[in-house]
Structures are given as C-alpha cells and as structure tokens.
C-alpha positions as CSV (number, residue, x, y, z in Angstrom):
1,M,0.0,0.0,0.0
2,K,1.4,3.4,-0.9
3,T,0.6,7.0,0.0
4,K,-0.6,9.4,-2.7
5,G,-1.7,13.0,-2.8
6,V,-1.2,16.0,-0.5
7,P,-2.0,15.7,3.2
8,W,-4.7,18.0,4.6
9,L,-4.5,19.5,8.1
10,A,-7.0,21.1,10.4
11,V,-6.8,22.3,14.0
12,S,-9.3,21.6,16.8
13,S,-9.7,22.4,20.5
14,H,-10.4,19.1,22.2
15,S,-13.0,19.4,25.0
16,V,-11.4,16.7,27.1
17,L,-7.7,17.3,26.7
18,F,-8.0,21.1,26.5
19,A,-5.2,21.0,23.9
20,C,-4.8,21.8,20.3
21,L,-5.1,18.7,18.0
22,L,-3.9,18.3,14.5
23,A,-5.4,15.7,12.2
24,A,-3.7,14.8,8.9
25,V,-5.6,13.0,6.2
26,L,-3.9,11.1,3.4
27,T,-5.2,9.3,0.3
28,L,-4.0,5.7,0.2
29,T,-3.9,3.3,-2.8
30,G,-4.2,-0.4,-2.2
31,S,-3.1,-3.3,-4.4
32,S,-6.5,-3.5,-6.1
33,G,-6.1,0.1,-7.3
34,A,-8.9,1.4,-5.1
35,S,-8.1,4.3,-2.8
36,S,-9.4,5.2,0.6
37,L,-8.8,8.0,3.1
38,Q,-6.8,7.5,6.3
39,V,-6.2,9.7,9.3
40,N,-2.6,9.8,10.5
41,P,-2.0,9.7,14.3
42,V,-3.6,12.7,15.9
43,V,-1.0,14.9,17.7
44,Q,-1.0,17.6,20.3
45,V,0.4,21.0,19.4
46,H,3.6,20.1,21.3
47,G,4.0,16.9,19.2
48,D,2.9,14.0,21.3
49,L,0.9,11.3,19.6
50,L,-2.6,10.9,20.9
51,S,-3.3,7.7,18.9
52,A,-1.0,4.8,18.3
53,A,-1.4,4.2,14.6
54,A,-3.0,5.5,11.4
55,A,-6.7,4.5,11.0
56,P,-9.0,4.4,8.0
57,L,-11.8,7.0,7.7
58,T,-13.6,5.7,4.7
59,S,-14.0,2.3,3.2
60,L,-16.2,2.8,0.1
61,A,-15.8,0.4,-2.8
62,G,-14.4,3.0,-5.3
63,N,-11.7,5.6,-5.1
64,E,-11.7,8.5,-2.6
65,Y,-9.4,11.4,-3.5
66,E,-8.4,15.1,-2.6
67,P,-9.5,15.3,1.0
68,A,-10.0,18.5,2.9
69,L,-10.9,19.2,6.6
70,A,-12.6,21.9,8.7
71,Y,-13.4,21.8,12.4
72,T,-16.4,22.9,14.5
73,P,-15.9,23.6,18.2
74,Q,-19.7,23.7,18.7
75,V,-19.8,19.9,18.7
76,D,-16.0,19.2,18.7
77,R,-15.7,17.3,15.4
78,F,-14.2,17.6,11.9
79,L,-16.0,17.6,8.6
80,L,-13.9,15.7,6.0
81,V,-14.8,16.3,2.3
82,F,-13.5,14.3,-0.6
83,G,-14.1,13.4,-4.2
84,Y,-15.4,9.9,-4.9
85,L,-15.3,7.7,-8.1
86,T,-17.5,4.6,-8.2
87,P,-15.8,1.4,-9.4
88,V,-16.1,-0.1,-12.9
89,P,-18.2,-0.2,-14.9
90,D,-20.1,2.9,-13.7
91,F,-17.3,5.5,-13.3
92,L,-19.6,8.1,-11.6
93,Y,-18.1,11.1,-9.8
94,S,-19.5,12.9,-6.7
95,I,-18.4,15.0,-3.8
96,Q,-19.0,13.4,-0.4
97,A,-18.5,14.3,3.3
98,Q,-17.7,12.3,6.4
99,F,-17.8,13.5,10.0
100,V,-14.8,12.7,12.1
101,S,-14.6,12.9,15.9
102,A,-11.9,15.0,17.6
103,D,-10.0,11.8,18.4
104,G,-9.9,10.8,14.7
105,S,-12.8,8.2,14.6
106,P,-15.3,8.3,11.8
107,L,-18.9,9.3,12.7
108,Y,-22.0,8.3,10.8
109,S,-22.0,7.3,7.1
110,P,-20.7,9.5,4.3
111,V,-23.1,12.1,2.9
112,V,-23.3,12.7,-0.8
113,L,-23.2,16.5,-1.5
114,S,-23.3,16.7,-5.3
115,D,-24.9,15.1,-8.3
116,N,-23.6,11.7,-9.1
117,D,-22.7,11.2,-12.8
118,S,-19.8,10.9,-15.3
119,S,-18.8,14.6,-15.0
120,V,-15.5,14.8,-13.0
121,R,-15.9,16.6,-9.7
122,A,-12.8,17.6,-7.9
123,H,-10.9,19.9,-5.5
124,P,-13.4,20.1,-2.7
125,R,-12.7,22.6,0.1
126,V,-14.7,23.4,3.3
127,A,-15.2,26.2,5.7
128,Y,-17.1,26.4,9.0
129,N,-19.7,29.1,9.5
130,S,-19.5,29.9,13.3
131,Q,-22.5,32.1,13.3
132,A,-25.0,29.7,11.7
133,G,-23.3,26.6,13.0
134,E,-22.9,24.9,9.6
135,F,-20.3,24.1,7.0
136,L,-20.0,25.3,3.3
137,V,-18.3,22.9,0.9
138,I,-17.1,24.1,-2.5
139,W,-15.8,22.2,-5.5
140,D,-15.4,22.3,-9.3
141,R,-17.2,20.2,-11.9
142,Q,-15.9,19.4,-15.4
143,Y,-18.2,19.9,-18.4
144,S,-15.4,19.6,-21.0
145,D,-11.6,19.8,-21.1
146,F,-11.9,23.6,-21.3
147,D,-15.0,24.3,-19.2
148,H,-15.2,23.8,-15.4
149,D,-17.7,25.5,-13.1
150,I,-17.9,26.0,-9.3
151,Y,-20.6,24.6,-7.0
152,A,-21.2,24.5,-3.3
153,R,-23.4,22.8,-0.6
154,R,-24.3,23.6,3.0
155,V,-23.9,20.8,5.6
156,S,-25.3,20.9,9.1
157,I,-23.2,19.9,12.2
158,E,-25.7,17.1,12.6
159,G,-24.5,15.5,9.4
160,S,-27.3,16.4,6.9
161,T,-27.3,18.6,3.8
162,I,-29.1,21.9,4.0
163,A,-31.1,23.1,0.9
164,S,-30.0,22.1,-2.6
165,Q,-26.7,22.3,-4.4
166,I,-25.6,25.9,-5.1
167,T,-24.3,27.2,-8.4
168,V,-21.5,29.6,-7.5
169,D,-20.1,30.2,-10.9
170,F,-21.6,28.9,-14.2
171,T,-20.0,30.7,-17.2
172,I,-18.1,30.0,-20.4
173,N,-14.9,30.5,-18.4
174,D,-12.8,27.5,-17.3
175,D,-13.0,27.9,-13.5
176,T,-11.3,25.4,-11.2
177,Q,-9.2,24.8,-8.0
178,P,-11.5,26.7,-5.6
179,D,-11.0,27.5,-1.9
180,L,-13.0,29.5,0.6
181,A,-12.8,31.2,4.0
182,Y,-15.5,32.5,6.3
183,N,-15.8,36.0,7.9
184,P,-18.0,36.0,11.1
185,N,-18.0,39.8,11.2
186,T,-20.0,40.0,7.9
187,G,-21.5,36.6,7.8
188,Q,-20.0,36.1,4.4
189,Y,-17.5,33.9,2.7
190,L,-14.7,34.7,0.2
191,A,-14.4,32.0,-2.4
192,V,-11.4,32.1,-4.7
193,W,-10.5,30.0,-7.8
194,Q,-8.3,30.0,-10.9
195,R,-10.0,31.2,-14.0
196,Y,-8.6,30.5,-17.5
197,S,-8.8,33.7,-19.5
198,N,-6.9,34.5,-22.8
199,G,-5.2,31.2,-22.7
200,Q,-3.8,31.4,-19.1
201,P,-5.0,31.0,-15.5
202,E,-5.7,34.0,-13.4
203,I,-7.0,34.3,-9.8
204,Y,-10.7,35.3,-9.3
205,A,-12.6,35.9,-6.0
206,Q,-16.3,36.0,-5.2
207,R,-18.0,36.9,-2.0
208,L,-20.8,34.6,-0.9
209,D,-23.6,35.3,1.5
210,A,-24.3,33.2,4.6
211,A,-26.3,30.8,2.5
212,G,-23.5,30.3,0.0
213,N,-25.1,32.3,-2.8
214,P,-22.9,34.8,-4.8
215,V,-23.2,38.4,-3.7
216,V,-24.2,40.6,-6.6
217,G,-21.3,42.7,-7.6
218,G,-19.0,40.7,-5.2
219,G,-16.6,39.4,-7.8
220,V,-13.1,40.7,-8.3
221,Y,-9.8,39.6,-10.0
222,I,-7.1,39.1,-7.5
223,A,-4.4,38.6,-10.1
224,D,-4.9,39.0,-13.8
225,D,-1.4,39.8,-15.2
226,S,-0.2,38.4,-18.5
227,I,1.4,35.4,-16.7
228,D,0.3,32.1,-15.3
229,E,-1.3,32.6,-11.8
230,S,-2.9,29.5,-10.3
231,R,-3.5,27.3,-7.2
232,P,-5.1,29.9,-4.9
233,A,-5.8,29.5,-1.2
234,V,-7.5,31.9,1.2
235,G,-7.6,32.6,4.9
236,Y,-9.4,35.1,7.1
237,N,-7.7,37.3,9.8
238,P,-10.2,38.3,12.6
239,M,-7.7,40.8,14.0
240,T,-7.7,42.9,10.9
241,N,-11.1,41.8,9.5
242,E,-9.6,41.0,6.1
243,F,-8.6,38.0,4.0
244,L,-5.2,36.9,2.6
245,V,-5.2,35.1,-0.8
246,V,-2.0,33.2,-1.8
247,Y,-1.2,31.7,-5.1
248,Q,1.6,30.5,-7.4
249,S,2.8,32.9,-10.1
250,Q,5.0,32.2,-13.1
251,S,7.9,34.5,-13.0
252,S,9.7,33.0,-16.0
253,L,9.5,29.9,-18.2
254,D,9.1,26.9,-15.9
255,N,9.6,28.9,-12.7
256,Y,7.0,29.8,-10.2
257,D,7.0,32.0,-7.1
258,I,4.5,32.4,-4.2
259,L,2.6,35.7,-4.1
260,G,-0.2,37.0,-1.9
261,Q,-2.9,39.6,-1.9
262,R,-4.7,41.2,1.1
263,V,-8.4,41.6,0.5
264,S,-10.9,43.6,2.5
265,A,-14.1,42.2,4.0
266,T,-16.0,43.9,1.2
267,G,-13.8,42.4,-1.5
268,G,-11.5,45.3,-2.3
269,L,-7.8,44.8,-2.9
270,I,-5.5,46.2,-0.2
271,G,-2.1,47.3,-1.4
272,N,0.1,45.6,-3.9
273,A,0.8,41.9,-4.4
274,L,3.1,40.4,-1.6
275,L,6.2,38.6,-2.8
276,I,6.2,35.8,-0.3
277,S,8.8,33.7,-1.9
278,V,10.8,34.5,-5.0
279,A,13.7,32.1,-4.4
280,T,15.4,30.1,-7.2
281,G,13.6,27.0,-8.4
282,N,9.8,26.4,-8.3
283,Q,7.7,27.4,-5.3
284,T,4.2,25.9,-5.8
285,N,0.9,24.8,-4.1
286,P,0.6,27.3,-1.3
287,R,-1.5,26.8,1.8
288,L,-2.0,29.1,4.8
289,A,-3.5,29.4,8.3
290,C,-4.1,32.3,10.6
291,D,-3.2,32.5,14.3
292,T,-6.4,34.2,15.5
293,T,-4.7,35.3,18.8
294,T,-1.9,37.2,17.1
295,G,-3.3,38.0,13.6
296,Q,-0.3,36.3,12.1
297,F,-0.4,34.1,9.0
298,L,1.7,31.0,8.3
299,V,2.0,30.3,4.6
300,V,3.6,27.0,3.4
301,W,4.4,25.6,0.0
302,Q,6.4,23.1,-2.0
303,D,9.8,24.5,-2.6
304,G,12.4,23.6,-5.3
305,R,15.3,26.0,-4.3
306,I,17.4,22.9,-3.4
307,D,15.2,19.9,-4.0
308,G,11.6,19.0,-3.3
309,D,11.1,20.5,0.2
310,I,8.4,22.3,2.3
311,Y,9.1,25.9,3.2
312,G,7.1,28.5,5.1
313,Q,6.9,32.2,5.9
314,R,5.2,34.1,8.7
315,L,3.4,37.3,7.9
316,N,1.8,39.9,10.2
317,G,-1.7,41.3,9.7
318,A,-0.2,44.1,7.4
319,G,1.4,41.5,5.2
320,E,4.9,42.2,6.4
321,F,7.5,39.4,6.8
322,I,8.2,38.0,10.3
323,G,11.7,36.6,9.7
324,I,12.6,34.9,6.4
325,N,11.5,31.9,4.4
326,F,12.4,28.8,6.5
327,A,12.5,25.0,5.8
328,I,9.8,22.9,7.4
329,A,10.4,19.5,5.8
330,C,13.9,19.1,4.4
331,D,15.3,15.6,5.0
332,T,18.8,16.5,3.9
333,C,16.9,18.7,1.4
334,K,15.5,15.9,-0.6
335,N,11.9,15.2,-1.5
336,G,10.2,16.9,1.4
337,Y,6.7,17.0,-0.2
C-alpha cells in the first residue's frame, strides 16, 4: 500500500484534553487500485501522539481522493470532504462528506453532497460558519476539457445537507481549484479559484452570503497579469477583518513564485501583491492558516530551491514578513513534499 496525494490538516480544540489537536488526512492506494482516506496519528500541538497508529476514515468500494478538513468547536468534530469515483463499470463522480470525531474516529455514514454522474468533480474545500453553526463545501465540476464550473453545498453539524446544491459560478470560463474562508463579522465567505482567460490562468474571487449564494457585484480579479497565476488558497484574519489570498505565479519559463494579496471584508484589494517567496527554483501549491490570537499568518508551499522540500513564511496582519523563508520539511533537502 502506498501513500498518494497531498495531506490536509485542520486544528481543533479538544473538549477533554484542552489541547490543540492536529489531524492529517492522506489518500492511500491499495493493491487493487482502489483508494481510501486515512487519518494519521492525531497529535497535540507540542508533538505528542494521541493515537498509536493510522486508521481508515472511509472504506467505500471505489476511489476517494483530494481530502480537505474543517473543524467545528460547537460539537467538537471535523468535517472531512472528498471526491469519490465509483468502481467499474459505472465511473460516476461525486463530492462526499464524512464527519470525524476529535480523536480521529469516523462518525455516521458518508453524505453525498453533489450530483452523481460521469462529469468529473474535484478539488473540494470546506469552511465552517461559526454564526450559523454549519459548513459550506465548494468544488469544481468538469463539463469539458476547457470548461469547469464552481458549485457548493451547505452541511449541518448534525450530518445532513441543507437546501440544494448551489451554483457559485456557471460561465463560459474555465474555473477550477476553488478555496474559501468565512468572515464571522460580515457573515460572508470569500471564495477564490483559478480562471482561464486569454489562454492562461488568473485568480478570481467572489463573495458569498451566509447561505453560500454569490453576492451581486461581489466578484473581483485578485491577479490578472499576462502570466500564469494559479492554485489559490485563502484565509481570514479576525484581528484585521480581512482576507489573505496566496497563489503561485509564473515569474519566468518553468519557474513559479509564491505571491499573496490582502483583500478587505468587502472584497477590495489592499495594497500591492506580496512577494512571499521568489527564491530560485519552483515554489508551488501554497496553503495558509491564521493564528487568531496574534493575527499572524503562516504560509507554506512546496519548494524547489534545493530539492523537493516544504518551506514556510510568517506574515503579520499588514502582510509584512516576520523573519525569512524557512525550511519545514527538508530531510537532507531531498523530496520533502
């Protein structure tokens, strides 16, 4: 059995241990070719293991892929979302969700969030709405090689879907790779994705109301230069009441850097693009999280300045560097991703 895909992390506040927990979800492929989702040993913030071994979270007959997590302190559990492909001969795609307890055990049965047909559905992401006590899940759906659209679905903390599937973006554009973050001050989300325009990807953002519907006039280009800008991720900073969007940007042929853009609660761009990492080699696939007690962001990415490693950078609420780029996973600087 081998590990595939990118691990996904989420932080919780455990009601019994009163400690921060970290759950890592990986996609595993077995000898039959089918894949499932597994939670790695849950750890406290200071690094001690709280479970002895990795444990499966899903055991569906087909392939589960591209997991993402969000946490609700209201009932002390995670919502795991993932893509699912049924086994032959059907080959039907859907987006599904699985609740997971704070100790890493699966709760209930998976919930189907999307339609279930031959159109590829991928890149699910999820955010928790602390005001309504519910989750919003977002993903992309393929209609053709050059046409993807963005959809969403609300999920209650009890494990059921709320209302019907939401059409976030249905245009002639090729829109894919979505992410989203929730702002409790406005009760709105900011969704971001990469949009192919004029033959290259750009970064687009759309505000969504509390029910997940697009806010009229709430769309804005985050980055639309004449270069390749892709793979966005977004986080919310409650200390400044603004968002930070990070993405990979092509600085030259076959070379990518990590850039960022501050975005106000009303969707306006704040200042110029932030040059988070412009080191030699490729910097790709950024992710970020905000320390809500300090208003600082940690941005992480795959880094090729030496070999395949994981690097990070801390930023304050004004987008200023705290220290310099630093290596997180660099096992003698070889294949750290």
